[in-house]
C-alpha positions in Angstrom: 12.4 15.3 11.4 15.7 14.1 9.9 18.6 13.7 12.3 21.0 16.6 12.3 24.7 16.8 12.9 26.5 19.4 15.1 26.2 22.0 12.3 22.4 21.7 12.0 22.6 19.7 8.8 20.8 16.4 8.2 23.0 13.4 8.6 24.0 11.4 5.6 20.8 9.6 4.5 20.6 5.8 4.5 18.6 5.5 1.3 17.5 7.4 -1.8 14.1 8.1 -0.2 15.8 9.5 2.9 18.1 11.6 0.7 15.0 13.0 -1.1 13.4 13.8 2.3 16.6 15.4 3.6 16.7 17.8 0.6 13.2 18.9 1.2 14.0 19.4 4.9 17.2 21.4 4.0 15.6 23.7 1.5 12.5 24.3 3.6 14.6 25.3 6.6 16.9 27.6 4.5 13.7 29.5 3.5 12.4 29.6 7.1 9.2 27.8 6.1 7.1 25.6 8.3 5.8 22.3 7.0 2.4 24.0 6.6 3.9 26.8 4.5 5.7 24.4 2.2 2.5 22.3 2.0 0.6 25.4 0.8 3.3 26.2 -1.8 3.5 22.6 -3.1 -0.3 22.0 -3.1 -0.2 19.2 -0.6 -0.7 18.7 3.2 1.6 19.3 6.1 1.3 15.6 7.0 2.6 14.6 3.6 5.6 17.0 3.9 6.3 15.4 7.3 6.0 11.9 5.8 8.4 12.7 2.9 11.0 14.5 5.1 11.1 11.5 7.4 11.1 8.9 4.5 7.8 7.5 5.6 6.1 7.9 2.2 7.2 7.7 -1.4 6.5 11.0 -3.1 4.4 11.2 -6.2 5.6 12.6 -9.5 3.2 15.5 -9.1 4.6 16.3 -5.6 8.2 16.2 -7.0 7.2 18.7 -9.7 5.4 20.9 -7.2 8.4 20.9 -4.8 10.6 22.1 -7.6 8.1 24.9 -8.4 8.0 25.9 -4.7 11.7 25.9 -4.3 12.6 27.1 -7.8 14.7 24.0 -8.5 14.8 21.1 -10.9 16.2 18.5 -8.5 13.1 16.7 -7.3 11.5 15.9 -10.6 14.9 14.6 -12.0 15.6 12.6 -8.9 12.1 11.1 -8.5 12.6 8.2 -10.9 15.5 6.9 -8.9 13.6 7.1 -5.7 10.7 5.1 -7.2 12.9 2.4 -8.7 14.7 1.9 -5.4 11.5 1.8 -3.3 9.6 -0.5 -5.7 11.0 -3.5 -7.5 11.0 -2.8 -11.3 8.7 -5.6 -12.0 6.1 -4.3 -9.5 6.0 -0.7 -10.8 3.4 -1.4 -13.6 1.1 -3.0 -11.0 1.4 0.0 -8.7 0.2 2.2 -11.4 -2.7 -0.1 -12.2 -3.6 -0.5 -8.5 -3.7 3.3 -8.2 -6.1 3.7 -11.2 -8.4 0.8 -10.5 -12.0 1.5 -9.4 -12.5 -1.9 -7.9 -10.1 -4.3 -6.1 -10.8 -7.9 -5.3 -7.9 -9.3 -3.2 -7.4 -12.8 -1.8 -4.6 -13.6 0.7 -3.9 -17.0 2.2 -0.9 -16.4 4.6 -0.7 -12.7 5.5 -2.8 -9.7 5.9 -3.1 -7.9 2.5 -0.6 -5.1 1.9 -3.3 -2.5 1.5 -4.6 -3.3 5.0 -1.3 -3.7 6.8 -0.2 -1.5 9.7 3.3 -0.1 9.5 4.5 -2.3 12.4 3.0 -5.4 10.8 4.6 -4.6 7.4 8.0 -4.0 9.0 7.8 -7.3 11.1 6.8 -9.2 8.0 9.6 -7.8 5.8 12.4 -7.9 8.3 13.1 -11.7 8.1 13.9 -11.3 4.4 16.8 -8.9 5.4 16.4 -6.5 2.6 19.0 -3.7 2.2 16.2 -1.1 1.8 13.8 -2.2 4.5 12.8 1.4 5.5 12.0 2.2 1.9 10.0 -1.0 1.4 7.9 -0.2 4.4 7.4 3.4 3.3 6.4 2.1 -0.2 3.8 -0.2 1.3 2.3 2.5 3.4 2.3 4.8 0.3 0.1 2.4 -1.6 -2.6 2.9 1.0 -3.0 6.5 0.0 -5.7 5.4 -2.4 -8.1 5.1 0.6 -7.5 8.8 1.4 -8.8 10.0 -2.0 -12.2 11.8 -2.3 -13.3 8.8 -4.4 -11.6 5.7 -2.9 -11.9 2.5 -4.9 -14.3 -0.2 -3.9 -12.3 -2.9 -2.3 -13.1 -6.5 -1.4 -10.7 -8.6 0.7 -10.9 -12.3 1.4 -8.5 -13.8 3.9 -7.9 -17.4 4.8 -8.1 -17.6 8.6 -4.5 -18.9 8.6 -3.5 -15.3 8.0 -5.1 -14.3 11.3 -3.4 -17.1 13.2 0.1 -16.1 12.1 1.1 -13.7 14.9 3.6 -11.6 12.9 5.5 -9.1 15.1 4.1 -10.4 18.4 0.7 -9.9 20.2 0.8 -6.1 20.4 1.6 -5.7 16.7 -1.1 -8.3 15.8 -3.7 -6.7 18.0 -3.2 -3.3 16.3 -3.4 -5.1 13.0 -6.8 -6.7 13.9 -8.1 -3.3 15.0 -7.0 -1.9 11.7 -9.0 -4.7 9.9 -12.1 -4.1 12.0 -11.9 -0.3 11.3 -11.4 -0.9 7.6 -14.3 -3.2 7.4 -16.6 -0.5 8.6 -16.0 1.7 5.5 -19.0 1.5 3.1 -16.7 0.8 0.2 -14.7 -2.0 1.8 -15.7 -5.6 2.4 -13.6 -8.0 4.4 -14.4 -11.7 4.6 -12.6 -14.6 6.3 -12.5 -18.2 5.0 -12.7 -20.2 8.3 -10.4 -23.0 9.3 -13.3 -25.4 9.1 -13.1 -25.0 5.3 -10.4 -27.5 4.4 -10.4 -26.9 0.6 -11.3 -23.9 -1.4 -10.5 -22.2 -4.8 -7.7 -20.1 -3.2 -5.4 -22.9 -2.3 -3.2 -22.2 -5.3 -2.1 -18.9 -3.8 -2.9 -15.2 -3.4 -4.2 -13.1 -6.2 -5.7 -9.7 -7.0 -8.2 -8.6 -9.6 -8.4 -5.0 -10.6 -11.3 -3.4 -12.5 -11.4 0.0 -14.2 -13.8 2.8 -15.1 -12.7 4.0 -18.5 -13.5 7.7 -17.9 -14.6 10.2 -20.4 -11.4 11.4 -21.9 -9.2 9.7 -24.5 -6.2 10.1 -22.1 -8.1 8.1 -19.4 -9.0 5.3 -21.9 -5.4 5.1 -23.1 -4.0 4.8 -19.6 -6.5 2.2 -18.3 -6.9 -1.4 -19.6 -10.2 -2.1 -21.3 -11.0 -5.0 -19.0 -10.0 -6.5 -15.7 -6.3 -7.2 -14.8 -5.1 -10.2 -12.7 -2.0 -10.0 -10.5 -0.6 -13.2 -9.0 2.1 -13.3 -6.3 5.2 -15.4 -6.7 8.3 -16.2 -4.7 10.8 -14.0 -6.6 8.3 -11.7 -8.2 4.7 -11.3 -9.1 3.0 -11.5 -12.5 0.4 -9.3 -14.1 -1.9 -11.1 -16.5 -4.1 -9.5 -19.2 -5.3 -12.7 -20.9 -9.1 -12.7 -20.8 -9.4 -16.4 -20.2 -7.0 -16.4 -17.2 -8.7 -13.3 -15.8 -12.1 -14.9 -16.2 -10.9 -18.0 -14.4 -9.6 -15.9 -11.5 -12.9 -14.0 -11.4 -14.8 -17.2 -11.1 -12.5 -18.5 -8.4 -13.1 -15.2 -6.5 -16.8 -15.5 -6.8 -16.6 -19.1 -5.4 -14.4 -17.9 -2.5 -17.1 -15.5 -1.4 -19.4 -18.5 -1.0 -16.8 -20.3 1.1 -16.1 -17.3 3.3 -18.0 -16.1 6.4 -20.3 -13.1 5.9 -18.7 -9.7 6.5 -20.5 -9.5 9.8 -19.5 -13.0 10.9 -15.9 -12.3 9.6 -15.7 -9.2 11.8 -16.8 -11.3 14.8 -14.1 -13.9 13.9 -11.4 -11.2 13.7 -12.7 -9.8 17.1 -12.3 -13.3 18.6 -8.7 -13.4 17.5 -8.2 -9.9 19.0 -9.7 -10.9 22.3 -7.5 -14.0 22.3 -4.4 -11.8 22.1 -5.5 -9.6 25.0 -6.2 -12.4 27.5 
């Protein structure tokens, strides 16, 4: 729970996300509600209330509205846009919405474990050297993106990693061992495929850098069709910021590169064995 001062009030929060969580904590305690009781009133889970109070997850717009309804306030919906803008770079927000709505993800990473598969400790260790002012919020935002795996209908995801990403021991052996275990567990899900391009492959179509392809089911309602792109979307990482591309020719080139990458990569079974070898190497 948030740290309290001598009067039983939460300490001054270090970020907008922490401030949001401290208000939830304060109002909940004023009413004498447990986290489970508030979760019932706000149509969410006790775990999510705990995450939000401790600034471990970025709340959704729906949760902000439901919190206002539960408490009889208008604070959370009004404050929500500021929380989101602080947790996610403005240029990244459109991609977050697309990532959330996509039915299929194809992700290639050359240097690090993909964000959707990172453990919290790995994400923190990776982001710390950049010395961001809002490190805690950035980590919480990255973990929040992974909520798409908790849906009743999670997307189909395909991840291809250059083996270099497995050799980069970010955070030390213990953090990396937990990260490998996370990869092995994720690869067991029927909707997730993980492949590794081995070091023995010296050149492949992903050398230009990491990228993600998102595909969408248009749905049956006009609102669904208006919100979702009519075709695949390409996202390309960059140094200062990423770039979302809708041009059909560029997207088609990326899709072809991804298809070729699957042929250079080890099979999912052999990839799991390779990840397991790296895990065993850390535990020796």
